[in-house]
N, C-alpha and C positions, 0 to 999 in steps of 0.2 A: 685770597685770589689764586686760583688753580694755576699750577705750574704747567707749562707746555711740556708734552713728551716729545723729546727730540730723537728718541731712539731710532725711529724710522730713517731720519736724515742721516745718523751716524751709520747705520747698516748700509744705506744705499751708497755712502762715500766709500766703504770699505769694498762693497762689491764692484763699484766702478774702477777702484784702484786694481783689482785682480783681473779685470777683463781682457786687459792686454796680454797677460800672461795666459789666461784660458784660451784666447784667440790664437796665440802663437803655438800653444800645445796642439790645439785642433787643426791649425793649417799644417803644422809638420806632420801630424798623423795622416792627414788627407793628402799630402804631397802637394799643398798650395802655396809653397814658399818660392816657387820659380826655380830657375837653373842654380842661381848662387844662392843656396839655403844658409851658409854661413853669413854672408853679408846681410841677407835680409833680416835674419834673426838678431844680427848684433844692430842694425839699424833700429828694428823695432823696440828692442830692449833699452837703447839709449835714448830713444825719443819718449818713451814711457818714463824714464827716470827723470828727464828734463821737464816734461810735463806736470808731473806729480810735485818735483821740487818747486816749480813755479806756483802751484796750486797751494803748496804749504806755506810760501812766502805771502801769498794772497789772502791767508786767513786774517791776519791782523787788520790789514787795510779795510777789509769786508766788514769786520766788526767796528773798525773806526768809523766808516762812512755810513753803513746801514744798521748799525747796532744790533748786528746778529751775532750774539754771543756763542751760540752753538759752533760757530766756524772756528773760535779759537781751541776748541778741543780737539780738532782735526789737525792741528799744526804738526805735533809730534808723530801720529800715524802716518800722515802723508809723506812726512819727511823720511820715515823708515821704510815706507814702500819705495820710495825713490832711490834709497840706499840699497834696497832690495834689487831692484832692476838694473843699477848701476853694477852691483855684484855679479849678476847673471852676465851683464853687457862684458864685463872685465873677464869673467870665467870663460866666455866663448872666445874672445880674444887671446888669452894665453893658453887655453886648454884644446880648444878645437881648430883655431886658426893657425896658433904656432906649436901645438902640441908640446906645450911647457919646455921648448927649447929656450933656455935663458940667453944664449948668445943671439939668437934671432930677435927674442923680444927686446933685448938690449939695443939691438940695431935698429929696431922700429922706433923705439922711443927716442933715440938720438937723431934719427934721419927724417921722422915724421912728426912736424910740430904738432898736429892734431891729437896724436897719441900721447905726447907729453902733457898738453893741456888737459886731456881726459884724465890722465893719471893723477894729476895735480888736484883735479875736482874731486875724485874718487878718494883721496887720502884724506881730504876734508870732510867728506861725508862720513868716512869711516870714523874719525875722531867725534864727530857729531853724534853718530848713532851710539857709540860706546859710552859717551856721557851724556846721554839723553834721559838717563833715570832721575829719579828725586834723589837718591843716594849720591850721585854725583854732583848734582845741583847744591846740595848741602856741603860737599866737600870743597867746591870750587868757589862757592859762595859768590862774590861780584864777579869773579874771573869766569864764571860759567856763562854768564851773559856776554862777556866780551868774545869768548871763545864761540859762542853760537851765533854771533854776528857775522862770523866766517861764512855763513851759509850764503850770503850774497856773492861773496868771492867764488864760492862753488858753483853757484847759479851762472856768473858771468863766464867761468872758465869752461862750464858745460856748452853754453851758448857759443862760445869761441872754438871749442872742439868740434862743434857741429858747422860752425861756418867754415872752418879750414877743411873739414872732411867732404864736404859737397862740391859740387861744380860751381864755378863763378856764374852769377846770375839768378841763382836760386835764392829766392827771398825769404822763405820760411825761417831759416836760423837768425836772420837779421830781425825778424819780428819778435822771436822769443828774447833776444837781447835787449830790445827796446822796452819789452813788457817787464823784464827784471829790472832794467835801469830805472823805469818809472816807479816800481815798487819800492825801489832803493830810495829813490827821491822823497816818497811819501814817508819814510822813516827820519828824513832830516828834520830836525826839530822845528825850524820856522815854518816849514811847509805843514809839519803834523799839527803844529798849534793852529795854523791858519784853518785846517780842515776842520779840526774839532772845534774851533769858535765858530764856524759857520754851519755845522752841524748839530747843534744844540736843540 
């Protein structure tokens, strides 16, 4: 039986992950980021990080429900793309918005709860990105899986960061929080077993 060539799907996923960055650069070059360029760039990179993190979390359920194995190969790259956007998001925050002023950054983290939630999510993503290689998987063994389950915590913290950042009444961050919670529930053993049993 001839194996399917999933290379176009993989390439399309990588291109899609880079589109937000390309659009950000283009809109900056064209002066289309509005009157508050820093805020717009911060929001765009933060949202891209959250979307790609959710996409990474969705890969296993997609395989579990639809038997689409190529999705599993995208978990790591999508997670790393999420980390990339989160890094740009953080770099804009500390470098452009606060000019690397440690006193101002400290005050922002202590006074603005959304900043603290975002920092916590970023630290988790950093740890996951650094240990995402096969070498670290071998070193950590069973602890590797335990560590990488923190990706759901990072996702929920990212959604919380978004909720606290925007004005009350904005529904979008709550939708992301719900989706992440749903994906987490699908990892709960009884639910996972139920889905697998009814999807044979």
